[in-house]
N, C-alpha and C positions, 0 to 999 in steps of 0.2 A: 504494500500500500504506500502510495507516495506521501511525502510529508504534508502536503496541503490537505489530503483526504483525512489524515490522522488528526490534523488541527480542526477540520470541520467536524469530525466525529466527537472530539473532545468538547468543542463549544456546544454542539447540539445536545450531547448527553448531559452536560452540566446544566443547561437550560431546562432539560426535561426533569432532572432531579430537583431543580429549584422550584418546581410546581408544588412541592410538598411544604413549602415554607411561605409565611406571609410576606417576607421581604427578600429581595434578590440582592446579592452582593456582586456588583459589577466587576470587582477585582478577581472574582472566580473565573472570569473568561478574558482577563487581560493578556496582552502579548507576553508579559513576563511570566505569568502563572502558567499559560499554555506552553511556553517554551519556544517562542518564535520571535522573529524580528518585528518591530513595530510596523514596518511597511507591508510585510506579508500579511500580518494580522488585519491591517486596514483593508487590504484588497479582499481578503476572505470574508470579512464582515460585510463589505459592500456586495459581494457576490451572494451571500446568504440573504441579505435584504432584497436585492434585485430579483432573486429567484423565489421569494416568498417562503423561505425556510425559517426566518425569524422576522419579528415585527417590533414596532415601538422603538426603533432606533433612528435617531436623527444624525445625519451626516453633514457637517459643515465643511465646505471646501474653501480654502484660502488660495489666493492667486499663486503662491509659490509651491502649492502642494499638488502632487500628481493624483493622489487619492485623498479625499477629505478625511477629516477627523470624526470618527463615529462616537456618539454618546450612547453607550449601552446601559445606562442607568436603569431603564425600564424595559430592557430587552426581554422578549418572550418567544418561546418556540411556537411555531404554527403547526397545524395538522399536517401540512406537507413535510415539515421538519421531523415530526414524529414518525411519519411514514418512511422517511429516509433512514432513520435510526432502525426501524423494524426490518426493513429490507437489508440494510447493511449488516445487522447482527445475524440474520438468516444466512447471508452470503458468507460471513466469517465462519459460521458453524459448518457450512457445506465445504468450504475451503479446508478447514481443519480436518474434517472427516476424510476428504479426498487425499489430503497430504498424509494422514495416518494410514490410509489403505496403501498408498504408494510406499510408505516407509516400511511396511511389514510384508509387502508382496515381493517374493524373490525375483531377481532378474530385472527389476525396474529401477 
């Protein structure tokens, strides 16, 4: 899995878990917490918003910025984001199962 997809999965799964709490901690999905550069994080947040995986994020773009600065204070996962997590976890399980079969099959 590429680095960007790992970051997307971390952000969406954190937002999904945050549904159990009355308040969301925006630092839980910060670039530093997720373990990526600020620029990559900004681009991924913008992609997630543009593709309706997350909502309630405002992005302010300044003249000198390639990608705007997201405010994720009120970020929430959408139904589409939940569906992505569901499909992704099923694909992970299938991959692990297939990898396990390959690992124990002689001659492969």
